[in-house]
Biopython code that builds the backbone (N, CA, C, O; Angstrom):
import numpy as np
from Bio.PDB.StructureBuilder import StructureBuilder

atoms = [
    (1, "MET", "N", (35.004, 142.643, 19.130)),
    (1, "MET", "CA", (36.042, 143.038, 19.316)),
    (1, "MET", "C", (36.770, 142.607, 20.882)),
    (1, "MET", "O", (36.143, 142.588, 21.941)),
    (2, "ALA", "N", (38.288, 142.266, 20.717)),
    (2, "ALA", "CA", (39.349, 141.414, 21.738)),
    (2, "ALA", "C", (38.955, 142.776, 23.132)),
    (2, "ALA", "O", (38.539, 143.934, 23.111)),
    (3, "THR", "N", (39.259, 142.074, 23.897)),
    (3, "THR", "CA", (39.261, 142.714, 24.895)),
    (3, "THR", "C", (40.709, 142.641, 25.424)),
    (3, "THR", "O", (41.239, 141.537, 25.548)),
    (4, "LYS", "N", (41.438, 143.895, 25.775)),
    (4, "LYS", "CA", (42.724, 143.628, 26.398)),
    (4, "LYS", "C", (42.708, 143.182, 27.910)),
    (4, "LYS", "O", (41.818, 143.108, 28.758)),
    (5, "LEU", "N", (44.223, 142.883, 27.896)),
    (5, "LEU", "CA", (44.326, 142.043, 29.308)),
    (5, "LEU", "C", (44.578, 143.421, 30.227)),
    (5, "LEU", "O", (44.468, 144.622, 29.976)),
    (6, "LYS", "N", (44.844, 142.904, 31.031)),
    (6, "LYS", "CA", (45.144, 143.679, 32.473)),
    (6, "LYS", "C", (46.104, 143.448, 32.388)),
    (6, "LYS", "O", (46.273, 142.366, 31.826)),
    (7, "PRO", "N", (47.151, 144.043, 32.740)),
    (7, "PRO", "CA", (48.955, 143.898, 33.434)),
    (7, "PRO", "C", (48.876, 143.694, 34.394)),
    (7, "PRO", "O", (47.918, 144.196, 34.983)),
    (8, "ILE", "N", (49.835, 142.825, 35.162)),
    (8, "ILE", "CA", (50.350, 142.251, 36.336)),
    (8, "ILE", "C", (51.005, 143.550, 36.980)),
    (8, "ILE", "O", (51.952, 144.241, 36.606)),
    (9, "LEU", "N", (50.281, 143.622, 37.927)),
    (9, "LEU", "CA", (50.572, 144.655, 39.637)),
    (9, "LEU", "C", (52.288, 143.967, 39.423)),
    (9, "LEU", "O", (52.498, 142.822, 39.022)),
    (10, "PRO", "N", (53.167, 144.780, 39.724)),
    (10, "PRO", "CA", (53.988, 145.052, 40.405)),
    (10, "PRO", "C", (54.078, 143.950, 41.573)),
    (10, "PRO", "O", (54.697, 142.888, 41.505)),
    (11, "SER", "N", (53.649, 144.224, 42.192)),
    (11, "SER", "CA", (53.391, 142.787, 44.137)),
    (11, "SER", "C", (53.515, 141.750, 42.994)),
    (11, "SER", "O", (54.547, 141.080, 43.013)),
    (12, "LEU", "N", (52.685, 141.528, 42.066)),
    (12, "LEU", "CA", (52.297, 140.299, 42.062)),
    (12, "LEU", "C", (53.780, 139.561, 40.912)),
    (12, "LEU", "O", (53.802, 138.331, 40.875)),
    (13, "ARG", "N", (54.588, 140.108, 40.300)),
    (13, "ARG", "CA", (55.582, 139.836, 39.042)),
    (13, "ARG", "C", (56.612, 138.957, 40.129)),
    (13, "ARG", "O", (56.955, 138.897, 41.310)),
    (14, "GLU", "N", (56.783, 138.443, 39.020)),
    (14, "GLU", "CA", (58.259, 137.359, 39.738)),
    (14, "GLU", "C", (58.666, 138.057, 39.862)),
    (14, "GLU", "O", (58.350, 138.962, 39.089)),
    (15, "LYS", "N", (59.775, 138.387, 40.933)),
    (15, "LYS", "CA", (60.757, 138.872, 41.491)),
    (15, "LYS", "C", (62.042, 138.071, 40.578)),
    (15, "LYS", "O", (62.047, 136.876, 40.280)),
    (16, "LYS", "N", (62.944, 138.936, 40.289)),
    (16, "LYS", "CA", (64.338, 138.381, 39.396)),
    (16, "LYS", "C", (65.178, 139.062, 39.902)),
    (16, "LYS", "O", (64.999, 140.160, 40.429)),
    (17, "ARG", "N", (66.465, 138.306, 39.759)),
    (17, "ARG", "CA", (68.669, 138.271, 40.077)),
    (17, "ARG", "C", (69.170, 138.736, 38.792)),
    (17, "ARG", "O", (68.118, 138.681, 38.154)),
    (18, "PHE", "N", (69.689, 138.985, 38.302)),
    (18, "PHE", "CA", (70.990, 138.823, 37.588)),
    (18, "PHE", "C", (72.062, 138.368, 37.967)),
    (18, "PHE", "O", (72.792, 139.171, 38.549)),
    (19, "VAL", "N", (72.443, 137.294, 37.836)),
    (19, "VAL", "CA", (73.498, 136.881, 38.078)),
    (19, "VAL", "C", (74.597, 136.861, 37.108)),
    (19, "VAL", "O", (74.335, 136.445, 35.979)),
    (20, "ALA", "N", (76.190, 137.379, 37.470)),
    (20, "ALA", "CA", (76.761, 138.032, 36.258)),
    (20, "ALA", "C", (78.233, 136.950, 36.924)),
    (20, "ALA", "O", (78.662, 136.980, 38.077)),
    (21, "PHE", "N", (78.789, 136.002, 35.675)),
    (21, "PHE", "CA", (79.362, 134.862, 35.433)),
    (21, "PHE", "C", (80.839, 135.280, 34.765)),
    (21, "PHE", "O", (80.926, 136.098, 33.849)),
    (22, "GLU", "N", (81.805, 134.704, 35.266)),
    (22, "GLU", "CA", (82.940, 134.977, 34.453)),
    (22, "GLU", "C", (83.594, 133.110, 34.395)),
    (22, "GLU", "O", (83.715, 132.221, 35.238)),
    (23, "ILE", "N", (83.917, 133.254, 32.683)),
    (23, "ILE", "CA", (84.555, 131.980, 32.621)),
    (23, "ILE", "C", (86.076, 132.086, 32.279)),
    (23, "ILE", "O", (86.563, 133.038, 31.669)),
    (24, "ILE", "N", (87.073, 130.540, 32.936)),
    (24, "ILE", "CA", (87.957, 130.924, 32.873)),
    (24, "ILE", "C", (88.801, 130.129, 32.172)),
    (24, "ILE", "O", (89.687, 129.820, 32.969)),
    (25, "SER", "N", (89.031, 129.594, 31.050)),
    (25, "SER", "CA", (89.579, 128.696, 30.584)),
    (25, "SER", "C", (91.219, 129.193, 29.979)),
    (25, "SER", "O", (91.691, 130.301, 30.237)),
    (26, "ASN", "N", (91.948, 128.123, 29.133)),
    (26, "ASN", "CA", (92.865, 128.292, 28.799)),
    (26, "ASN", "C", (92.445, 128.593, 26.745)),
    (26, "ASN", "O", (93.257, 128.965, 25.898)),
    (27, "ASP", "N", (91.293, 128.336, 26.580)),
    (27, "ASP", "CA", (90.925, 128.522, 24.677)),
    (27, "ASP", "C", (89.728, 129.594, 24.998)),
    (27, "ASP", "O", (89.078, 129.322, 26.007)),
    (28, "ARG", "N", (89.459, 130.424, 24.495)),
    (28, "ARG", "CA", (88.236, 131.054, 24.166)),
    (28, "ARG", "C", (87.009, 130.211, 23.639)),
    (28, "ARG", "O", (86.975, 129.274, 22.840)),
    (29, "ILE", "N", (85.974, 130.877, 24.377)),
    (29, "ILE", "CA", (84.723, 130.603, 23.854)),
    (29, "ILE", "C", (83.780, 131.808, 23.442)),
    (29, "ILE", "O", (83.599, 132.800, 24.148)),
    (30, "SER", "N", (83.472, 131.690, 22.779)),
    (30, "SER", "CA", (83.016, 132.550, 22.024)),
    (30, "SER", "C", (81.612, 132.304, 21.530)),
    (30, "SER", "O", (81.029, 133.226, 20.959)),
    (31, "ASN", "N", (80.763, 130.632, 21.775)),
    (31, "ASN", "CA", (79.295, 130.374, 21.523)),
    (31, "ASN", "C", (78.378, 130.753, 22.444)),
    (31, "ASN", "O", (78.055, 129.790, 23.138)),
    (32, "ALA", "N", (77.864, 131.683, 22.716)),
    (32, "ALA", "CA", (77.194, 132.327, 23.429)),
    (32, "ALA", "C", (75.805, 131.013, 23.758)),
    (32, "ALA", "O", (75.054, 131.120, 24.728)),
    (33, "ARG", "N", (75.719, 129.926, 22.805)),
    (33, "ARG", "CA", (74.672, 129.765, 22.800)),
    (33, "ARG", "C", (75.065, 128.074, 23.490)),
    (33, "ARG", "O", (74.288, 127.122, 23.573)),
    (34, "ALA", "N", (76.702, 128.145, 23.968)),
    (34, "ALA", "CA", (77.339, 126.550, 23.776)),
    (34, "ALA", "C", (77.202, 126.969, 25.353)),
    (34, "ALA", "O", (76.852, 125.988, 26.009)),
    (35, "VAL", "N", (77.381, 128.170, 26.167)),
    (35, "VAL", "CA", (77.676, 128.715, 27.321)),
    (35, "VAL", "C", (76.145, 128.381, 27.651)),
    (35, "VAL", "O", (76.030, 127.341, 28.299)),
    (36, "SER", "N", (74.961, 129.022, 27.355)),
    (36, "SER", "CA", (73.405, 129.282, 27.318)),
    (36, "SER", "C", (73.339, 127.553, 27.941)),
    (36, "SER", "O", (73.121, 127.259, 29.116)),
    (37, "GLU", "N", (73.627, 126.421, 26.641)),
    (37, "GLU", "CA", (73.176, 125.087, 26.798)),
    (37, "GLU", "C", (74.552, 124.418, 28.163)),
    (37, "GLU", "O", (74.466, 123.524, 29.005)),
    (38, "SER", "N", (75.386, 125.117, 27.899)),
    (38, "SER", "CA", (75.845, 124.306, 29.233)),
    (38, "SER", "C", (75.526, 124.966, 30.388)),
    (38, "SER", "O", (76.441, 124.725, 31.175)),
    (39, "ILE", "N", (74.880, 125.525, 30.797)),
    (39, "ILE", "CA", (74.442, 126.122, 31.966)),
    (39, "ILE", "C", (72.965, 125.275, 32.678)),
    (39, "ILE", "O", (72.674, 124.632, 33.686)),
    (40, "GLN", "N", (72.140, 125.912, 31.056)),
    (40, "GLN", "CA", (70.810, 124.907, 31.441)),
    (40, "GLN", "C", (71.137, 123.105, 31.865)),
    (40, "GLN", "O", (70.635, 122.471, 32.794)),
    (41, "ASP", "N", (71.962, 122.705, 31.011)),
    (41, "ASP", "CA", (71.969, 121.011, 30.995)),
    (41, "ASP", "C", (72.445, 120.855, 32.898)),
    (41, "ASP", "O", (71.752, 120.411, 33.813)),
    (42, "THR", "N", (74.061, 121.493, 32.944)),
    (42, "THR", "CA", (74.059, 121.889, 34.431)),
    (42, "THR", "C", (73.118, 121.665, 35.365)),
    (42, "THR", "O", (73.053, 120.634, 36.034)),
    (43, "SER", "N", (72.201, 122.814, 35.462)),
    (43, "SER", "CA", (71.128, 123.102, 36.094)),
    (43, "SER", "C", (70.256, 121.772, 36.129)),
    (43, "SER", "O", (69.871, 121.206, 37.152)),
    (44, "LEU", "N", (70.027, 121.397, 34.871)),
    (44, "LEU", "CA", (68.951, 119.988, 35.209)),
    (44, "LEU", "C", (69.273, 118.642, 35.398)),
    (44, "LEU", "O", (68.376, 117.817, 35.572)),
    (45, "ARG", "N", (71.297, 118.102, 35.371)),
    (45, "ARG", "CA", (71.621, 117.400, 36.178)),
    (45, "ARG", "C", (71.629, 118.079, 37.621)),
    (45, "ARG", "O", (71.148, 117.327, 38.469)),
    (46, "PHE", "N", (72.039, 119.266, 38.095)),
    (46, "PHE", "CA", (71.802, 119.659, 39.392)),
    (46, "PHE", "C", (70.296, 119.431, 40.074)),
    (46, "PHE", "O", (70.004, 118.676, 41.002)),
    (47, "LEU", "N", (69.479, 120.285, 39.352)),
    (47, "LEU", "CA", (68.327, 120.296, 40.528)),
    (47, "LEU", "C", (67.546, 119.778, 39.572)),
    (47, "LEU", "O", (66.782, 120.654, 39.167)),
    (48, "GLY", "N", (67.408, 118.894, 39.100)),
    (48, "GLY", "CA", (66.591, 118.213, 38.261)),
    (48, "GLY", "C", (65.237, 119.466, 37.235)),
    (48, "GLY", "O", (65.236, 120.666, 36.960)),
    (49, "GLU", "N", (64.404, 118.445, 37.012)),
    (49, "GLU", "CA", (63.085, 119.687, 35.912)),
    (49, "GLU", "C", (62.725, 120.288, 37.119)),
    (49, "GLU", "O", (63.213, 121.410, 37.252)),
    (50, "LEU", "N", (61.839, 119.798, 38.290)),
    (50, "LEU", "CA", (61.070, 120.411, 39.060)),
    (50, "LEU", "C", (62.239, 122.070, 39.132)),
    (50, "LEU", "O", (62.195, 123.127, 38.503)),
    (51, "GLY", "N", (63.026, 121.624, 40.055)),
    (51, "GLY", "CA", (64.219, 122.739, 40.808)),
    (51, "GLY", "C", (64.829, 123.822, 39.411)),
    (51, "GLY", "O", (65.206, 124.946, 39.745)),
    (52, "THR", "N", (64.879, 123.566, 38.394)),
    (52, "THR", "CA", (65.877, 124.327, 36.954)),
    (52, "THR", "C", (63.861, 125.009, 36.812)),
    (52, "THR", "O", (63.589, 126.167, 37.127)),
    (53, "GLY", "N", (63.063, 124.281, 36.442)),
    (53, "GLY", "CA", (62.310, 125.348, 36.510)),
    (53, "GLY", "C", (61.785, 126.744, 37.443)),
    (53, "GLY", "O", (61.614, 127.914, 37.103)),
    (54, "ARG", "N", (61.606, 125.983, 38.872)),
    (54, "ARG", "CA", (61.458, 127.477, 39.870)),
    (54, "ARG", "C", (62.223, 128.164, 39.790)),
    (54, "ARG", "O", (61.858, 129.333, 39.910)),
    (55, "MET", "N", (63.593, 127.946, 39.567)),
    (55, "MET", "CA", (64.317, 128.433, 39.181)),
    (55, "MET", "C", (64.106, 129.948, 37.908)),
    (55, "MET", "O", (64.191, 131.169, 38.046)),
    (56, "GLY", "N", (63.899, 129.315, 37.090)),
    (56, "GLY", "CA", (63.498, 130.322, 35.829)),
    (56, "GLY", "C", (65.172, 130.666, 34.727)),
    (56, "GLY", "O", (64.623, 130.850, 33.640)),
    (57, "ILE", "N", (66.141, 130.772, 34.546)),
    (57, "ILE", "CA", (67.065, 129.985, 33.933)),
    (57, "ILE", "C", (66.850, 130.828, 32.878)),
    (57, "ILE", "O", (66.060, 130.126, 32.247)),
    (58, "ARG", "N", (66.987, 131.906, 32.172)),
    (58, "ARG", "CA", (66.847, 132.871, 31.575)),
    (58, "ARG", "C", (68.868, 133.019, 30.642)),
    (58, "ARG", "O", (69.505, 134.054, 30.836)),
    (59, "VAL", "N", (69.143, 132.509, 30.254)),
    (59, "VAL", "CA", (70.679, 133.286, 29.685)),
    (59, "VAL", "C", (70.986, 134.209, 29.256)),
    (59, "VAL", "O", (71.713, 133.508, 28.551)),
    (60, "LEU", "N", (71.179, 135.136, 28.951)),
    (60, "LEU", "CA", (71.358, 136.586, 28.441)),
    (60, "LEU", "C", (72.115, 136.356, 27.361)),
    (60, "LEU", "O", (72.745, 137.370, 27.062)),
    (61, "GLU", "N", (72.263, 135.693, 26.842)),
    (61, "GLU", "CA", (72.532, 134.797, 25.472)),
    (61, "GLU", "C", (73.615, 136.654, 24.742)),
    (61, "GLU", "O", (74.836, 136.723, 24.605)),
    (62, "ASP", "N", (72.407, 138.012, 24.392)),
    (62, "ASP", "CA", (73.014, 139.193, 24.055)),
    (62, "ASP", "C", (73.798, 139.923, 24.665)),
    (62, "ASP", "O", (74.513, 140.728, 24.068)),
    (63, "LYS", "N", (73.808, 139.783, 25.920)),
    (63, "LYS", "CA", (75.051, 140.072, 27.016)),
    (63, "LYS", "C", (76.400, 139.472, 27.158)),
    (63, "LYS", "O", (77.464, 139.758, 27.707)),
    (64, "TYR", "N", (76.060, 138.815, 26.655)),
    (64, "TYR", "CA", (77.417, 137.750, 26.607)),
    (64, "TYR", "C", (78.555, 138.161, 25.938)),
    (64, "TYR", "O", (78.626, 137.978, 24.723)),
    (65, "ASN", "N", (79.724, 138.846, 26.729)),
    (65, "ASN", "CA", (81.397, 138.975, 25.833)),
    (65, "ASN", "C", (81.871, 138.825, 26.024)),
    (65, "ASN", "O", (82.580, 139.141, 26.979)),
    (66, "PRO", "N", (81.937, 137.827, 24.839)),
    (66, "PRO", "CA", (83.522, 136.803, 24.599)),
    (66, "PRO", "C", (85.036, 137.049, 24.972)),
    (66, "PRO", "O", (85.948, 136.394, 25.477)),
    (67, "GLY", "N", (84.855, 138.270, 24.492)),
    (67, "GLY", "CA", (86.256, 138.902, 24.986)),
    (67, "GLY", "C", (86.753, 138.885, 26.072)),
    (67, "GLY", "O", (87.900, 138.514, 26.326)),
    (68, "VAL", "N", (85.802, 139.355, 26.966)),
    (68, "VAL", "CA", (86.223, 139.219, 28.600)),
    (68, "VAL", "C", (86.046, 138.047, 28.622)),
    (68, "VAL", "O", (87.136, 137.478, 28.683)),
    (69, "GLN", "N", (84.728, 136.955, 28.593)),
    (69, "GLN", "CA", (84.512, 135.926, 28.726)),
    (69, "GLN", "C", (83.820, 136.105, 30.067)),
    (69, "GLN", "O", (84.198, 135.767, 31.189)),
    (70, "LYS", "N", (82.705, 136.725, 29.670)),
    (70, "LYS", "CA", (81.941, 138.195, 31.045)),
    (70, "LYS", "C", (80.437, 137.289, 30.161)),
    (70, "LYS", "O", (80.408, 137.116, 28.943)),
    (71, "GLY", "N", (79.010, 136.700, 31.399)),
    (71, "GLY", "CA", (78.040, 137.005, 30.616)),
    (71, "GLY", "C", (76.847, 137.276, 32.090)),
    (71, "GLY", "O", (77.281, 137.608, 33.193)),
    (72, "ILE", "N", (75.311, 137.053, 31.805)),
    (72, "ILE", "CA", (74.413, 137.310, 32.315)),
    (72, "ILE", "C", (73.276, 136.269, 32.720)),
    (72, "ILE", "O", (72.423, 135.931, 31.900)),
    (73, "VAL", "N", (73.298, 135.876, 33.764)),
    (73, "VAL", "CA", (71.653, 135.125, 33.669)),
    (73, "VAL", "C", (70.633, 135.327, 34.455)),
    (73, "VAL", "O", (70.814, 135.561, 35.650)),
    (74, "ARG", "N", (69.358, 135.266, 33.893)),
    (74, "ARG", "CA", (68.323, 135.912, 34.812)),
    (74, "ARG", "C", (67.940, 135.140, 35.893)),
    (74, "ARG", "O", (68.199, 133.942, 35.774)),
    (75, "ILE", "N", (67.437, 135.463, 36.838)),
    (75, "ILE", "CA", (66.459, 133.837, 37.861)),
    (75, "ILE", "C", (65.815, 134.280, 38.928)),
    (75, "ILE", "O", (65.875, 135.381, 39.475)),
    (76, "ASN", "N", (65.204, 133.352, 39.179)),
    (76, "ASN", "CA", (64.552, 134.120, 39.825)),
    (76, "ASN", "C", (65.123, 134.016, 41.403)),
    (76, "ASN", "O", (66.003, 133.226, 41.743)),
    (77, "HIS", "N", (64.267, 135.230, 42.547)),
    (77, "HIS", "CA", (65.059, 135.988, 43.846)),
    (77, "HIS", "C", (65.659, 135.550, 44.537)),
    (77, "HIS", "O", (66.548, 135.997, 45.261)),
    (78, "LYS", "N", (64.841, 133.673, 44.272)),
    (78, "LYS", "CA", (64.961, 132.711, 45.436)),
    (78, "LYS", "C", (65.956, 132.251, 45.246)),
    (78, "LYS", "O", (66.560, 131.797, 46.218)),
    (79, "HIS", "N", (66.558, 132.170, 43.913)),
    (79, "HIS", "CA", (67.257, 130.996, 43.840)),
    (79, "HIS", "C", (69.117, 131.214, 43.006)),
    (79, "HIS", "O", (69.760, 130.663, 42.112)),
    (80, "ALA", "N", (69.324, 132.386, 44.023)),
    (80, "ALA", "CA", (70.786, 132.610, 43.452)),
    (80, "ALA", "C", (71.951, 131.585, 43.920)),
    (80, "ALA", "O", (72.879, 131.023, 43.337)),
    (81, "ASP", "N", (71.463, 131.607, 45.251)),
    (81, "ASP", "CA", (72.954, 130.189, 45.492)),
    (81, "ASP", "C", (72.501, 129.132, 44.829)),
    (81, "ASP", "O", (73.438, 128.409, 44.489)),
    (82, "HIS", "N", (71.080, 128.592, 44.382)),
    (82, "HIS", "CA", (71.262, 127.635, 43.551)),
    (82, "HIS", "C", (72.233, 127.681, 41.889)),
    (82, "HIS", "O", (72.722, 126.796, 41.187)),
    (83, "MET", "N", (72.165, 129.146, 41.786)),
    (83, "MET", "CA", (72.695, 129.478, 40.607)),
    (83, "MET", "C", (73.770, 129.099, 41.098)),
    (83, "MET", "O", (73.893, 127.921, 41.433)),
    (84, "ARG", "N", (74.709, 129.928, 41.241)),
    (84, "ARG", "CA", (76.094, 129.883, 42.125)),
    (84, "ARG", "C", (76.231, 128.557, 42.009)),
    (84, "ARG", "O", (76.854, 128.031, 41.087)),
    (85, "ALA", "N", (75.711, 127.987, 42.853)),
    (85, "ALA", "CA", (76.251, 126.153, 42.760)),
    (85, "ALA", "C", (76.236, 125.716, 41.190)),
    (85, "ALA", "O", (77.239, 125.091, 40.844)),
    (86, "VAL", "N", (75.148, 125.974, 40.081)),
    (86, "VAL", "CA", (75.066, 125.622, 38.964)),
    (86, "VAL", "C", (76.348, 125.529, 38.249)),
    (86, "VAL", "O", (77.019, 124.557, 37.903)),
    (87, "LEU", "N", (76.615, 127.586, 38.040)),
    (87, "LEU", "CA", (78.113, 127.642, 37.641)),
    (87, "LEU", "C", (79.225, 126.981, 38.114)),
    (87, "LEU", "O", (80.100, 126.602, 37.336)),
    (88, "ALA", "N", (79.303, 126.764, 39.545)),
    (88, "ALA", "CA", (80.437, 126.460, 39.824)),
    (88, "ALA", "C", (81.034, 124.765, 39.691)),
    (88, "ALA", "O", (82.159, 124.368, 39.994)),
    (89, "LEU", "N", (79.666, 123.805, 39.038)),
    (89, "LEU", "CA", (79.684, 122.875, 38.758)),
    (89, "LEU", "C", (80.059, 122.675, 36.824)),
    (89, "LEU", "O", (80.815, 121.880, 36.265)),
    (90, "ILE", "N", (79.491, 123.367, 36.454)),
    (90, "ILE", "CA", (80.400, 123.628, 34.790)),
    (90, "ILE", "C", (81.573, 123.616, 34.612)),
    (90, "ILE", "O", (82.408, 124.508, 34.767)),
    (91, "LYS", "N", (81.699, 122.217, 34.157)),
    (91, "LYS", "CA", (83.222, 121.590, 34.096)),
    (91, "LYS", "C", (83.953, 121.815, 32.227)),
    (91, "LYS", "O", (85.120, 121.982, 31.871)),
    (92, "GLU", "N", (82.747, 121.724, 31.457)),
    (92, "GLU", "CA", (83.311, 121.523, 29.890)),
    (92, "GLU", "C", (82.216, 122.535, 29.096)),
    (92, "GLU", "O", (81.032, 122.206, 29.028)),
    (93, "ILE", "N", (82.530, 123.338, 28.716)),
    (93, "ILE", "CA", (81.787, 124.479, 27.026)),
    (93, "ILE", "C", (82.409, 123.362, 25.779)),
    (93, "ILE", "O", (83.336, 122.560, 25.897)),
    (94, "ASP", "N", (81.921, 123.517, 25.104)),
    (94, "ASP", "CA", (82.794, 123.128, 23.857)),
    (94, "ASP", "C", (83.926, 122.525, 23.867)),
    (94, "ASP", "O", (85.026, 122.922, 23.481)),
    (95, "ASN", "N", (83.581, 121.451, 24.370)),
    (95, "ASN", "CA", (84.671, 120.293, 24.774)),
    (95, "ASN", "C", (86.047, 120.854, 24.770)),
    (95, "ASN", "O", (86.919, 120.571, 23.949)),
    (96, "THR", "N", (86.173, 121.799, 25.918)),
    (96, "THR", "CA", (86.896, 122.772, 26.503)),
    (96, "THR", "C", (86.915, 123.207, 27.935)),
    (96, "THR", "O", (86.099, 123.921, 28.518)),
    (97, "ARG", "N", (87.697, 122.800, 28.264)),
    (97, "ARG", "CA", (87.630, 122.323, 30.201)),
    (97, "ARG", "C", (88.005, 123.918, 30.698)),
    (97, "ARG", "O", (88.997, 124.635, 30.570)),
    (98, "VAL", "N", (86.671, 124.074, 31.330)),
    (98, "VAL", "CA", (87.008, 125.337, 32.257)),
    (98, "VAL", "C", (86.223, 125.114, 33.313)),
    (98, "VAL", "O", (85.442, 124.207, 33.598)),
    (99, "LEU", "N", (86.706, 126.511, 34.073)),
    (99, "LEU", "CA", (86.184, 126.910, 35.295)),
    (99, "LEU", "C", (85.368, 128.178, 35.441)),
    (99, "LEU", "O", (86.118, 129.154, 35.473)),
    (100, "VAL", "N", (83.819, 128.564, 35.562)),
    (100, "VAL", "CA", (82.912, 129.242, 35.910)),
    (100, "VAL", "C", (82.898, 129.714, 37.161)),
    (100, "VAL", "O", (83.010, 129.026, 38.175)),
    (101, "ARG", "N", (82.693, 131.475, 37.086)),
    (101, "ARG", "CA", (82.638, 131.555, 39.074)),
    (101, "ARG", "C", (81.239, 132.639, 38.758)),
    (101, "ARG", "O", (80.807, 132.909, 37.638)),
    (102, "SER", "N", (80.779, 133.074, 39.882)),
    (102, "SER", "CA", (79.926, 134.241, 40.261)),
    (102, "SER", "C", (80.318, 135.177, 40.684)),
    (102, "SER", "O", (80.617, 135.255, 41.875)),
    (103, "ILE", "N", (80.482, 136.516, 39.565)),
    (103, "ILE", "CA", (81.067, 137.504, 40.329)),
    (103, "ILE", "C", (80.318, 138.491, 40.715)),
    (103, "ILE", "O", (80.861, 139.541, 41.059)),
    (104, "GLY", "N", (78.586, 138.326, 40.744)),
    (104, "GLY", "CA", (78.522, 138.841, 41.210)),
    (104, "GLY", "C", (76.911, 138.914, 40.981)),
    (104, "GLY", "O", (76.548, 138.405, 39.920)),
    (105, "VAL", "N", (75.484, 139.678, 42.123)),
    (105, "VAL", "CA", (74.002, 139.335, 41.716)),
    (105, "VAL", "C", (73.817, 141.217, 41.935)),
    (105, "VAL", "O", (74.213, 142.157, 42.624)),
    (106, "SER", "N", (72.873, 140.846, 40.727)),
    (106, "SER", "CA", (72.333, 142.131, 40.855)),
    (106, "SER", "C", (70.901, 141.834, 40.564)),
    (106, "SER", "O", (70.409, 140.962, 39.848)),
    (107, "GLY", "N", (70.094, 143.199, 41.625)),
    (107, "GLY", "CA", (68.192, 143.061, 40.505)),
    (107, "GLY", "C", (67.651, 144.356, 39.774)),
    (107, "GLY", "O", (66.593, 144.885, 39.432)),
    (108, "ILE", "N", (69.167, 144.565, 39.741)),
    (108, "ILE", "CA", (68.633, 145.729, 38.427)),
    (108, "ILE", "C", (69.445, 144.982, 37.134)),
    (108, "ILE", "O", (70.458, 144.358, 37.452)),
    (109, "LEU", "N", (69.120, 144.999, 35.890)),
    (109, "LEU", "CA", (70.187, 143.973, 34.759)),
    (109, "LEU", "C", (71.658, 145.980, 34.411)),
    (109, "LEU", "O", (72.854, 146.120, 34.156)),
    (110, "LYS", "N", (70.674, 146.777, 34.606)),
    (110, "LYS", "CA", (71.517, 147.375, 33.762)),
    (110, "LYS", "C", (73.462, 147.872, 34.795)),
    (110, "LYS", "O", (74.571, 148.313, 34.493)),
    (111, "LYS", "N", (72.621, 147.333, 36.175)),
    (111, "LYS", "CA", (73.614, 147.467, 36.942)),
    (111, "LYS", "C", (74.376, 146.280, 37.075)),
    (111, "LYS", "O", (75.249, 146.546, 37.900)),
    (112, "ALA", "N", (74.507, 145.061, 36.677)),
    (112, "ALA", "CA", (74.878, 144.043, 36.961)),
    (112, "ALA", "C", (75.624, 144.002, 35.508)),
    (112, "ALA", "O", (76.641, 143.309, 35.519)),
    (113, "GLU", "N", (75.292, 144.644, 34.208)),
    (113, "GLU", "CA", (76.440, 145.029, 33.170)),
    (113, "GLU", "C", (77.223, 146.421, 33.784)),
    (113, "GLU", "O", (78.384, 146.021, 33.699)),
    (114, "HIS", "N", (77.299, 147.459, 34.209)),
    (114, "HIS", "CA", (78.412, 148.284, 34.250)),
    (114, "HIS", "C", (78.985, 148.155, 35.407)),
    (114, "HIS", "O", (79.944, 148.898, 35.617)),
    (115, "LYS", "N", (78.582, 147.211, 36.458)),
    (115, "LYS", "CA", (78.959, 147.051, 37.698)),
    (115, "LYS", "C", (79.943, 145.796, 37.409)),
    (115, "LYS", "O", (80.913, 145.732, 38.164)),
    (116, "TYR", "N", (79.824, 144.771, 36.401)),
    (116, "TYR", "CA", (80.323, 143.102, 36.514)),
    (116, "TYR", "C", (81.017, 143.139, 35.439)),
    (116, "TYR", "O", (82.169, 142.749, 35.251)),
    (117, "ILE", "N", (79.880, 143.884, 34.348)),
    (117, "ILE", "CA", (80.506, 142.648, 32.845)),
    (117, "ILE", "C", (81.731, 143.788, 32.736)),
    (117, "ILE", "O", (82.945, 143.580, 32.739)),
    (118, "ALA", "N", (80.843, 145.360, 32.614)),
    (118, "ALA", "CA", (82.014, 146.147, 31.759)),
    (118, "ALA", "C", (83.225, 146.611, 32.539)),
    (118, "ALA", "O", (84.357, 146.523, 32.065)),
    (119, "GLY", "N", (82.937, 147.183, 33.931)),
    (119, "GLY", "CA", (84.327, 147.243, 34.915)),
    (119, "GLY", "C", (85.102, 146.291, 34.463)),
    (119, "GLY", "O", (86.199, 146.088, 34.984)),
]
sb = StructureBuilder()
sb.init_structure("model")
sb.init_model(0)
sb.init_chain("A")
sb.init_seg("    ")
for serial, (resi, resn, name, xyz) in enumerate(atoms, 1):
    if name == "N":
        sb.init_residue(resn, " ", resi, " ")
    sb.init_atom(name, np.array(xyz, "f"), 0.0, 1.0, " ", f" {name:<3s}", serial, name[0])
structure = sb.get_structure()
């Protein structure tokens, strides 16, 4: 019979932050996968593999709203400033010139959604 693993204590879990971002462009960017790949590629170029790994980037593709071109990225709590720099360095998504700006950081996903994406 297999033994069940104990859950990790909250004090030992990696703390996370949710960075909301907005894409400004002439053409609509509706492909969430392209946005995710652009964020990952820019992070690798700017921070390298070690820095990107420590940042623990997870683009929440299901939270990307192509209508208002806003989305959310989950990262390690110590790297919010690095994420803002990565977003500012993105110049092109799907062969479309873009400007990406951070619009807020939250420790709770629901708050990030309601305050920055929906509002």
